[in-house]
GUDRENGU-826575 format. One line per field, with one value per residue (C-alpha): residue in three letters; x, y, z. Coordinates in pm, 1 decimal. Example, Ala and Ser with C-alpha at 12.3 -4.5 7.8 and 13.67 -1.06 7.14 Angstrom:
2
aa <- (ALA / SER)
X <- (1230.0 / 1367.0)
Y <- (-450.0 / -106.0)
Z <- (780.0 / 714.0)
This chain:
444
aa <- (MET / THR / THR / ASP / THR / SER / ILE / PRO / VAL / ALA / PRO / LEU / PRO / ARG / SER / THR / THR / GLY / ILE / GLY / LEU / PHE / ARG / PHE / ALA / THR / ALA / GLY / SER / VAL / ASP / ASP / GLY / LYS / SER / THR / LEU / VAL / GLY / ARG / LEU / LEU / HIS / ASP / ALA / LYS / ALA / ILE / LEU / ALA / ASP / GLN / LEU / GLU / GLN / VAL / ALA / ALA / THR / SER / ARG / GLN / ARG / GLY / PHE / ALA / HIS / GLY / ASP / PHE / ASP / PHE / ALA / LEU / LEU / THR / ASP / GLY / LEU / ARG / ALA / GLU / ARG / GLU / GLN / GLY / ILE / THR / ILE / ASP / VAL / ALA / TYR / ARG / TYR / PHE / SER / THR / GLY / ARG / ARG / SER / PHE / ILE / LEU / ALA / ASP / CYS / PRO / GLY / HIS / VAL / GLN / TYR / THR / ARG / ASN / MET / VAL / THR / GLY / SER / ALA / THR / ALA / ASP / ALA / VAL / VAL / VAL / LEU / VAL / ASP / ALA / ARG / LYS / GLY / VAL / VAL / GLU / GLN / THR / ARG / ARG / HIS / LEU / ALA / VAL / VAL / SER / LEU / LEU / ARG / VAL / PRO / HIS / VAL / ILE / ILE / ALA / VAL / ASN / LYS / ILE / ASP / LEU / VAL / ASP / PHE / ASP / GLU / ASP / ARG / PHE / VAL / GLU / ILE / GLU / LEU / GLU / ALA / GLU / ARG / VAL / ALA / GLU / GLN / LEU / GLY / LEU / ARG / GLY / ILE / HIS / VAL / LEU / PRO / VAL / SER / ALA / LEU / GLU / GLY / ASP / ASN / ILE / VAL / ASP / ARG / SER / GLU / ARG / THR / PRO / TRP / TYR / ASP / GLY / ALA / THR / LEU / LEU / GLN / LEU / LEU / GLU / SER / LEU / PRO / SER / THR / ALA / GLU / VAL / GLU / HIS / ARG / ALA / SER / ASP / PHE / ARG / LEU / PRO / VAL / GLN / LEU / VAL / LEU / ARG / PRO / GLN / GLY / GLY / LEU / ARG / PRO / ASP / ILE / GLU / ASP / ALA / GLU / ARG / TYR / ARG / ASP / PHE / ARG / GLY / PHE / ALA / GLY / ARG / ILE / SER / SER / GLY / GLU / VAL / ARG / VAL / GLY / ASP / ARG / VAL / SER / VAL / PHE / PRO / GLY / GLY / HIS / GLU / THR / THR / ILE / THR / GLY / ILE / LEU / SER / ALA / GLY / VAL / GLU / VAL / ASP / VAL / ALA / THR / ALA / PRO / GLU / SER / VAL / ALA / VAL / THR / LEU / ALA / ASP / GLU / VAL / ASP / ALA / ALA / ARG / GLY / ALA / LEU / ILE / ALA / THR / ALA / GLY / THR / ALA / PRO / SER / GLY / THR / ARG / GLU / SER / VAL / VAL / GLU / LEU / PHE / GLN / LEU / ASP / PRO / ARG / GLU / ILE / VAL / ALA / GLY / ALA / LYS / VAL / LEU / VAL / LYS / HIS / GLY / THR / ALA / THR / VAL / GLN / ALA / LEU / ILE / ALA / GLU / VAL / ILE / ASP / ARG / ARG / ASP / LEU / GLU / THR / LEU / ALA / HIS / LEU / ASP / ALA / GLU / SER / ILE / ALA / VAL / ASN / GLU / ILE / GLY / ARG / VAL / ARG / LEU / ARG / PHE / ALA / GLY / GLU / LEU / PRO / LEU / GLU / SER / TYR / ALA / VAL / SER / ARG / ASP / GLY / GLY / SER / LEU / VAL / LEU / ILE / HIS / PRO / VAL / ASP / GLY / ALA / THR / LEU / ALA / ALA / ALA / THR / VAL / VAL / ASP)
X <- (-212.2 / -102.9 / -99.7 / 255.0 / 193.1 / 587.4 / 381.0 / 153.4 / -115.0 / -224.5 / -373.6 / -778.1 / -882.6 / -991.3 / -1388.4 / -1607.3 / -1917.2 / -1826.7 / -2026.2 / -1879.0 / -1726.6 / -1752.5 / -1647.1 / -1585.3 / -1449.2 / -1330.4 / -1350.2 / -1357.0 / -1135.9 / -827.3 / -579.3 / -903.0 / -674.5 / -819.8 / -516.2 / -383.6 / -711.3 / -687.3 / -342.0 / -412.0 / -722.1 / -482.8 / -221.0 / -481.8 / -667.7 / -322.8 / -323.2 / 35.0 / 312.1 / 613.7 / 859.1 / 615.3 / 559.3 / 947.1 / 952.7 / 702.8 / 916.8 / 1220.9 / 1032.6 / 884.2 / 1213.9 / 1354.5 / 1105.4 / 1096.9 / 748.6 / 668.1 / 432.1 / 608.7 / 755.0 / 514.9 / 310.1 / 27.9 / -91.4 / 217.0 / 25.5 / -223.9 / -79.9 / 131.3 / 205.2 / 547.9 / 356.8 / 107.0 / 391.4 / 551.6 / 262.5 / 108.1 / -190.6 / -402.9 / -445.3 / -576.8 / -804.2 / -566.0 / -715.3 / -636.2 / -735.8 / -722.0 / -913.2 / -1026.1 / -1149.6 / -1498.6 / -1472.1 / -1288.8 / -1267.8 / -1185.2 / -1091.4 / -1080.4 / -876.2 / -1027.2 / -895.0 / -1027.0 / -925.2 / -1232.6 / -1065.8 / -1050.9 / -1408.8 / -1476.8 / -1240.0 / -1439.7 / -1719.6 / -1491.6 / -1428.6 / -1786.0 / -1999.4 / -1995.0 / -1927.4 / -2148.8 / -2041.2 / -1883.4 / -1675.6 / -1690.5 / -1429.3 / -1467.0 / -1217.3 / -1351.5 / -1139.9 / -1321.8 / -1683.8 / -1900.7 / -1762.1 / -1876.0 / -1646.8 / -1834.8 / -2170.8 / -2030.6 / -1883.5 / -2250.4 / -2447.2 / -2221.3 / -2307.6 / -2682.7 / -2622.1 / -2484.9 / -2733.6 / -2458.1 / -2618.9 / -2437.7 / -2301.2 / -2031.3 / -1929.1 / -1595.5 / -1557.9 / -1132.7 / -889.3 / -1120.1 / -782.5 / -665.1 / -1023.2 / -953.3 / -1219.2 / -1493.9 / -1805.0 / -2026.1 / -1775.3 / -1865.8 / -2231.2 / -2227.5 / -2095.7 / -2339.9 / -2583.9 / -2525.6 / -2388.2 / -2755.5 / -2937.4 / -2719.8 / -2803.2 / -3123.7 / -3178.9 / -3016.2 / -3248.0 / -2977.8 / -3114.7 / -2960.5 / -2589.0 / -2347.3 / -2174.8 / -1832.1 / -1575.3 / -1241.7 / -863.7 / -704.9 / -303.5 / -361.6 / -562.1 / -910.7 / -1215.4 / -1062.2 / -1009.1 / -1033.0 / -1292.5 / -1125.1 / -1089.8 / -1078.9 / -1420.9 / -1638.3 / -1936.1 / -1934.5 / -2132.1 / -2137.7 / -1928.9 / -1563.3 / -1492.6 / -1423.1 / -1727.6 / -1943.4 / -1735.1 / -1754.1 / -2142.6 / -2296.7 / -2487.0 / -2301.1 / -2534.3 / -2441.1 / -2600.6 / -2928.7 / -2970.3 / -2856.2 / -2985.8 / -3324.8 / -3416.0 / -3546.7 / -3292.5 / -3110.7 / -2881.0 / -2729.0 / -2596.3 / -2237.8 / -2138.1 / -2352.3 / -2127.6 / -2154.0 / -1915.7 / -1835.7 / -1865.8 / -1925.0 / -1713.2 / -1403.7 / -1545.9 / -1349.5 / -1540.5 / -1784.3 / -2147.3 / -2010.5 / -2294.1 / -2551.3 / -2325.9 / -2295.8 / -2581.4 / -2493.7 / -2606.4 / -2536.5 / -2602.7 / -2304.8 / -2272.4 / -2260.2 / -2568.3 / -2666.5 / -2888.9 / -3114.1 / -3083.0 / -3190.7 / -3284.7 / -3303.8 / -3623.0 / -3686.3 / -3949.6 / -3754.6 / -3812.2 / -3596.6 / -3562.8 / -3570.7 / -3889.8 / -4053.0 / -4000.9 / -4085.6 / -3936.5 / -3729.4 / -3425.0 / -3277.9 / -2881.5 / -2683.4 / -2255.7 / -2065.6 / -1713.5 / -1763.9 / -1939.2 / -2289.5 / -2469.0 / -2843.8 / -2838.4 / -2638.2 / -2669.7 / -2523.2 / -2307.3 / -2169.7 / -2035.0 / -2252.5 / -2362.0 / -2731.9 / -2904.3 / -3303.1 / -3580.8 / -3658.2 / -3493.6 / -3435.5 / -3318.7 / -3083.5 / -2728.0 / -2484.5 / -2669.0 / -3001.8 / -3136.8 / -3265.0 / -3517.0 / -3758.7 / -4087.1 / -4311.0 / -4034.0 / -3842.9 / -3886.5 / -4050.2 / -3802.6 / -3813.5 / -3659.8 / -3620.9 / -3550.7 / -3448.2 / -3133.9 / -2884.2 / -2571.6 / -2235.3 / -1989.8 / -1681.6 / -1520.9 / -1420.0 / -1644.4 / -1988.8 / -2308.7 / -2538.5 / -2906.0 / -2870.3 / -2539.7 / -2543.0 / -2346.3 / -2327.5 / -2495.8 / -2394.6 / -2640.2 / -2523.8 / -2395.0 / -2583.3 / -2454.2 / -2708.1 / -2688.3 / -2843.4 / -2963.7 / -2951.6 / -3293.7 / -3259.6 / -3077.0 / -3321.8 / -3127.2 / -2788.3 / -2745.6 / -2567.8 / -2319.0 / -2342.0 / -2735.2 / -2802.4 / -3064.6 / -3192.3 / -3091.8 / -3173.5 / -2916.6 / -2852.4 / -2493.4 / -2349.9 / -1970.2 / -1701.1 / -1751.8 / -2104.1 / -2421.1 / -2768.0 / -3052.8 / -3078.0 / -3365.7 / -3211.8 / -3333.7 / -3242.5 / -3193.3 / -3316.2 / -3508.1 / -3329.5 / -3514.4 / -3434.3 / -3524.7 / -3537.7 / -3172.1 / -3354.8 / -3485.6 / -3162.8 / -2816.4 / -2743.2 / -3087.9 / -3041.5 / -2726.4 / -2578.8 / -2225.3 / -2247.2 / -1959.2 / -1850.6 / -1908.9 / -1614.2 / -1310.0 / -1464.5 / -1426.4 / -1642.9 / -1838.4 / -2064.3 / -2180.2 / -2567.5 / -2900.2 / -3212.5 / -3472.1 / -3778.3)
Y <- (1029.5 / 706.0 / 708.9 / 600.6 / 294.2 / 242.7 / 294.4 / 31.3 / -86.8 / -427.6 / -604.8 / -671.8 / -985.5 / -1169.9 / -1153.3 / -1321.1 / -1121.1 / -785.2 / -874.2 / -727.5 / -485.3 / -114.0 / 151.3 / 519.6 / 822.4 / 1145.6 / 1504.8 / 1852.2 / 2189.4 / 2213.3 / 2172.4 / 2032.9 / 1741.8 / 1456.1 / 1305.6 / 1300.2 / 1173.9 / 906.1 / 824.7 / 833.1 / 596.7 / 344.8 / 363.1 / 383.9 / 92.9 / -105.0 / -176.4 / -38.7 / -230.9 / -154.0 / -120.9 / 92.0 / 306.4 / 363.6 / 456.2 / 733.8 / 841.5 / 882.5 / 1094.2 / 1315.7 / 1363.2 / 1473.3 / 1698.2 / 1879.5 / 1795.5 / 2053.8 / 1876.8 / 1552.0 / 1273.9 / 1116.7 / 1264.3 / 1070.0 / 1233.1 / 1063.1 / 752.6 / 866.5 / 1105.3 / 905.1 / 1133.1 / 1358.2 / 1687.5 / 1631.9 / 1536.9 / 1876.5 / 2099.6 / 1913.1 / 1884.3 / 1557.0 / 1592.5 / 1244.1 / 1026.7 / 807.0 / 465.2 / 230.2 / -107.5 / -226.3 / -418.1 / -458.5 / -760.1 / -685.8 / -511.5 / -499.7 / -135.1 / 28.6 / 426.4 / 682.8 / 1020.6 / 1293.4 / 1620.6 / 1938.8 / 2229.0 / 2321.1 / 2237.5 / 1858.0 / 1835.2 / 1615.5 / 1374.9 / 1374.3 / 1239.3 / 964.1 / 844.9 / 880.3 / 719.0 / 386.9 / 446.6 / 352.5 / 655.9 / 977.1 / 1184.7 / 1512.5 / 1725.6 / 2031.5 / 2255.9 / 2368.1 / 2711.3 / 2807.8 / 2643.4 / 2541.9 / 2692.3 / 2715.4 / 2353.5 / 2197.1 / 2280.4 / 2153.1 / 1835.0 / 1769.8 / 1845.9 / 1604.1 / 1360.6 / 1409.6 / 1437.3 / 1064.8 / 939.8 / 841.4 / 643.8 / 763.9 / 1075.6 / 1145.4 / 1510.3 / 1542.2 / 1869.4 / 1854.9 / 2030.8 / 2030.3 / 2088.8 / 2439.3 / 2517.5 / 2426.6 / 2164.4 / 2398.4 / 2271.8 / 2543.0 / 2609.8 / 2222.6 / 2261.3 / 2600.4 / 2388.6 / 2107.9 / 2329.3 / 2469.5 / 2140.6 / 2034.3 / 2300.7 / 2272.8 / 1880.5 / 1924.3 / 2180.9 / 1913.1 / 1641.3 / 1460.9 / 1251.1 / 1098.6 / 1251.6 / 1240.9 / 1532.3 / 1454.2 / 1618.5 / 1499.6 / 1573.2 / 1393.3 / 1524.5 / 1422.5 / 1097.5 / 1250.9 / 1019.5 / 882.1 / 516.2 / 588.6 / 840.8 / 1123.1 / 1240.1 / 1563.3 / 1602.6 / 1466.5 / 1654.5 / 1426.1 / 1072.4 / 982.7 / 663.6 / 737.0 / 736.7 / 404.0 / 265.1 / 432.1 / 292.4 / -67.4 / -42.6 / 163.7 / -115.9 / -139.8 / -90.9 / -461.0 / -559.3 / -352.5 / -208.3 / -495.4 / -756.8 / -596.7 / -522.0 / -680.5 / -902.5 / -662.8 / -813.7 / -573.3 / -779.6 / -701.2 / -1008.0 / -1279.9 / -1599.0 / -1849.0 / -2097.1 / -2133.5 / -2498.0 / -2603.7 / -2682.8 / -2906.6 / -3318.5 / -3414.0 / -3206.4 / -3390.6 / -3298.4 / -3153.9 / -3236.8 / -3047.1 / -2710.7 / -2734.5 / -2461.6 / -2284.8 / -1924.1 / -1734.2 / -1396.4 / -1255.9 / -962.9 / -844.8 / -872.6 / -483.9 / -588.1 / -854.2 / -1265.7 / -1486.2 / -1834.2 / -2118.0 / -2121.2 / -1788.4 / -1586.4 / -1308.3 / -1043.9 / -903.0 / -532.9 / -425.4 / -611.2 / -700.2 / -1118.3 / -1330.6 / -1635.6 / -1880.8 / -1889.2 / -2240.0 / -2207.7 / -1996.0 / -2018.1 / -1790.8 / -1841.5 / -2141.2 / -2386.2 / -2386.0 / -2286.2 / -2275.4 / -1906.7 / -1585.9 / -1231.8 / -885.8 / -826.3 / -1119.5 / -1183.6 / -1478.7 / -1570.1 / -1724.8 / -1962.1 / -1852.4 / -2121.4 / -1924.5 / -1764.7 / -1411.1 / -1173.4 / -950.0 / -799.7 / -590.8 / -318.0 / -550.9 / -577.6 / -904.9 / -845.7 / -986.2 / -1073.8 / -810.6 / -529.2 / -390.9 / -32.6 / 20.6 / 200.3 / 611.1 / 806.1 / 1173.0 / 1202.9 / 1496.2 / 1431.6 / 1595.7 / 1626.6 / 1720.1 / 1891.2 / 1705.9 / 1831.4 / 2247.2 / 2241.4 / 2362.6 / 2160.3 / 2363.2 / 2298.9 / 2159.7 / 1960.8 / 1612.5 / 1362.7 / 973.6 / 878.0 / 540.3 / 380.8 / 6.3 / -161.7 / 9.9 / 312.0 / 564.3 / 856.0 / 1204.9 / 1540.0 / 1793.5 / 1918.9 / 2170.0 / 2344.6 / 2367.1 / 2528.2 / 2494.9 / 2537.3 / 2832.4 / 2632.4 / 2924.7 / 2948.0 / 2625.9 / 2757.7 / 2647.0 / 2915.9 / 2948.0 / 2902.2 / 2854.5 / 2617.9 / 2456.6 / 2485.9 / 2268.4 / 2151.2 / 2311.0 / 2108.8 / 2154.7 / 1974.2 / 1906.7 / 1727.6 / 1453.7 / 1282.9 / 957.1 / 797.2 / 464.6 / 345.7 / 328.9 / 111.1 / 384.4 / 447.1 / 693.7 / 730.3 / 761.3 / 382.1 / 222.4 / 376.1 / 159.3 / 200.2 / 569.5 / 709.3 / 789.9 / 905.1 / 1167.5 / 1155.0 / 1354.4 / 1212.1 / 1300.0 / 1247.1 / 1005.3 / 1208.2 / 1188.4 / 1545.2 / 1459.4 / 1178.2 / 1213.9 / 1081.0 / 1033.9 / 1299.6 / 1245.1)
Z <- (-257.1 / -68.6 / 280.8 / 467.3 / 645.6 / 791.7 / 1146.8 / 1128.0 / 1429.0 / 1524.3 / 1231.6 / 1239.3 / 1291.2 / 1005.8 / 938.6 / 674.5 / 702.8 / 887.8 / 1206.0 / 1478.0 / 1256.3 / 1351.3 / 1115.7 / 1256.7 / 1139.3 / 1294.9 / 1211.6 / 1276.6 / 1226.2 / 1190.7 / 1475.2 / 1648.7 / 1752.3 / 1547.6 / 1478.5 / 1815.1 / 1993.1 / 1754.3 / 1845.0 / 2232.6 / 2166.9 / 1983.4 / 2251.1 / 2553.8 / 2364.3 / 2376.8 / 1960.6 / 1889.0 / 1924.7 / 2136.6 / 1853.8 / 1662.8 / 1987.2 / 2027.1 / 1627.0 / 1688.5 / 2021.1 / 1817.0 / 1551.5 / 1833.2 / 1957.5 / 1623.2 / 1560.5 / 1886.7 / 2026.5 / 2226.3 / 2457.7 / 2591.6 / 2441.7 / 2221.0 / 1952.8 / 1916.9 / 1586.8 / 1416.2 / 1442.8 / 1205.2 / 1005.8 / 787.3 / 503.9 / 428.5 / 388.9 / 680.0 / 910.4 / 790.8 / 782.9 / 1126.1 / 980.2 / 826.5 / 427.4 / 336.9 / 503.1 / 715.6 / 785.9 / 1049.5 / 1177.3 / 1589.6 / 1809.5 / 2161.3 / 2346.4 / 2260.2 / 1908.2 / 1565.2 / 1419.3 / 1094.2 / 1164.9 / 912.8 / 1043.4 / 802.9 / 711.2 / 874.0 / 601.3 / 391.8 / 67.1 / 200.0 / 315.1 / 26.7 / 176.5 / 506.1 / 272.0 / 158.9 / 506.4 / 639.3 / 367.1 / 486.5 / 876.0 / 1140.5 / 1367.2 / 1303.8 / 1591.6 / 1554.9 / 1759.6 / 1859.5 / 2045.7 / 2406.1 / 2327.0 / 2001.7 / 2031.7 / 1729.6 / 1413.3 / 1072.4 / 950.9 / 1267.0 / 1127.0 / 756.3 / 913.3 / 1078.8 / 791.0 / 571.3 / 853.0 / 827.6 / 443.7 / 449.4 / 760.8 / 966.2 / 1229.4 / 1546.9 / 1628.9 / 1874.1 / 1947.4 / 2152.2 / 2339.1 / 2295.4 / 2496.2 / 2822.0 / 2953.3 / 2826.2 / 3003.2 / 3301.3 / 3304.3 / 3295.2 / 3355.5 / 3201.9 / 2894.0 / 2821.5 / 2912.5 / 2662.6 / 2364.4 / 2427.4 / 2410.3 / 2082.1 / 1908.5 / 1995.9 / 1830.4 / 1530.5 / 1565.9 / 1570.9 / 1292.5 / 1064.6 / 1173.7 / 1353.2 / 1645.3 / 1970.5 / 1971.9 / 2220.7 / 2366.1 / 2603.5 / 2732.7 / 2639.9 / 2652.4 / 2350.0 / 2483.5 / 2834.1 / 2818.7 / 2978.0 / 2887.6 / 2593.5 / 2709.7 / 3111.9 / 3284.9 / 3410.6 / 3772.0 / 3631.4 / 3511.8 / 3825.2 / 3707.4 / 3371.1 / 3414.7 / 3063.5 / 2905.5 / 2762.8 / 2411.0 / 2369.0 / 2577.2 / 2337.5 / 2042.2 / 2157.4 / 2283.5 / 1984.0 / 1726.9 / 1377.4 / 1041.6 / 967.5 / 1302.4 / 1243.0 / 899.2 / 701.9 / 839.4 / 972.4 / 616.9 / 304.3 / 82.5 / -196.5 / -434.7 / -670.8 / -996.7 / -1067.2 / -1294.1 / -1455.0 / -1428.8 / -1751.1 / -1765.3 / -2174.6 / -2280.5 / -1917.7 / -1664.5 / -1705.1 / -1720.3 / -1370.8 / -1166.3 / -935.0 / -1084.8 / -1381.2 / -1560.6 / -1301.8 / -1395.4 / -1754.5 / -1783.6 / -1466.9 / -1469.9 / -1150.2 / -1106.2 / -837.5 / -607.3 / -309.2 / -79.5 / 13.6 / 307.2 / 454.3 / 425.1 / 137.2 / 149.3 / -89.7 / -187.0 / -104.2 / -359.3 / -550.3 / -785.9 / -1034.5 / -1137.3 / -1436.9 / -1537.8 / -1189.6 / -1278.2 / -988.0 / -931.5 / -649.5 / -551.6 / -612.3 / -485.4 / -268.6 / -424.5 / -138.2 / -207.2 / -443.3 / -159.3 / -167.7 / 97.8 / 200.5 / 364.2 / 301.4 / 450.0 / 405.6 / 359.6 / 205.3 / -167.9 / -333.4 / -707.8 / -660.9 / -915.1 / -1028.5 / -1108.4 / -1448.4 / -1727.4 / -1644.2 / -1853.8 / -1610.6 / -1643.4 / -1439.5 / -1294.3 / -1214.3 / -875.1 / -740.7 / -418.3 / -153.8 / -405.0 / -293.6 / -198.7 / -505.0 / -567.2 / -900.6 / -1177.4 / -1192.0 / -1398.2 / -1206.3 / -817.0 / -621.2 / -457.8 / -219.0 / -305.7 / -179.4 / -505.9 / -482.1 / -801.9 / -855.5 / -1168.4 / -1057.7 / -1084.0 / -1309.7 / -1424.2 / -1788.1 / -1786.9 / -1848.9 / -1623.5 / -1548.6 / -1242.5 / -1100.8 / -856.2 / -683.2 / -1020.8 / -1259.8 / -1448.5 / -1643.4 / -1836.1 / -1648.7 / -1684.7 / -1419.1 / -1479.0 / -1194.9 / -941.4 / -632.0 / -337.7 / -155.2 / 218.4 / 409.3 / 636.9 / 867.9 / 935.1 / 786.9 / 582.0 / 242.8 / -13.6 / -401.3 / -598.4 / -954.1 / -927.6 / -672.6 / -604.1 / -436.2 / -86.0 / -110.9 / -14.1 / -226.2 / -418.1 / -733.8 / -983.8 / -1171.7 / -1477.5 / -1586.1 / -1932.1 / -1794.2 / -1492.8 / -1149.0 / -873.3 / -591.3 / -278.9 / -19.9 / 186.8 / 472.7 / 431.2 / 269.1 / 256.9 / -48.1 / -213.2 / -155.5 / -263.8 / -590.4 / -742.2 / -1011.9 / -1245.1 / -1550.9 / -1885.2 / -2048.0 / -1785.8 / -1548.3 / -1283.7 / -943.6 / -921.2 / -620.6 / -378.7 / -350.4 / -160.5 / -264.0 / -70.6 / -314.8)
């Protein structure tokens, strides 16, 4: 399903490393105001051009929008079906920037049957903004979305209590919802959540602080998004070096003789991929999985240019001092830190496909750049999204979250997802038709 891009926003400044870039997603139940909030954020952050505003205003008048001249939701609800139904079906991606930061946002669906799209939008997010209708409070879909956030270990969770104007900016109602949201977050192991009262339609506490909520002294939504640290600024640089090998570069017959230093590159063997975490320098000692062979980095190429250092999430090709038997799916890591291979793991998964996950099923598992055959050895339990308790289960159906034990046909260098989002994430694929069955994170 393709999102209509006829109403673009200001372009995202180019970035070679992704540092300074912040990714966030919005989620919530149907009609909680996600698209309106995103539209309001784009509008008040001055990320919409004048002619685009005129186009949205004209469309709003044609549809007979009942809340003024401007329907902010149209800035993200690009699909014709979404506009007709007034709901979000696909994940709508938008790019914008402020004076302090560049953003990629994903407006995710609210309907239960589209929860799998929310997984897609949140998988790489630095933060998720979960909307709660001030009139309804925390509902089952709120718990489902928070459970997905917990499963994906999204670093920052912002709970926006929307439509606070429809409860007359009642502080007691906000505190009631805040306490309930904090209880659910604690049950799911979410720490340091941010709860704030907003009105997406009126603009309260979106970009500017509202005078109608004098009892709230916290940050506005944009202030939070501009100040929270991104994964690239924290996890990628602080972690040990990891390079999943995507491709081995071997120029057949050497390079063209007219290239300077052609002889030097005649026997070139480079291991190319995207650095998932950490930093690497020429001269660093590394180990290669599988095999555990230790060697030294002798060169780093970034976009065809030799450099002395590279950092996540750059795409590079490295050369090694020793002849190493490594292909696509191998992992190059800082010496002494590479995870040992495993053929079995307990994972928590979110079922994306209508076909249920059952014990004994054969699947393909993709981890980094490696793909191996696997068996669902055991369905351990599933999570009750109303009570958040773990219940015994024989299968996991679409949009359900549960734990299973996987057995792999080959060794994988798995890490706990709590330690590494890249090293601890898996995708389950149907071995016959290639459909994505589930997204999974390594528990044990």
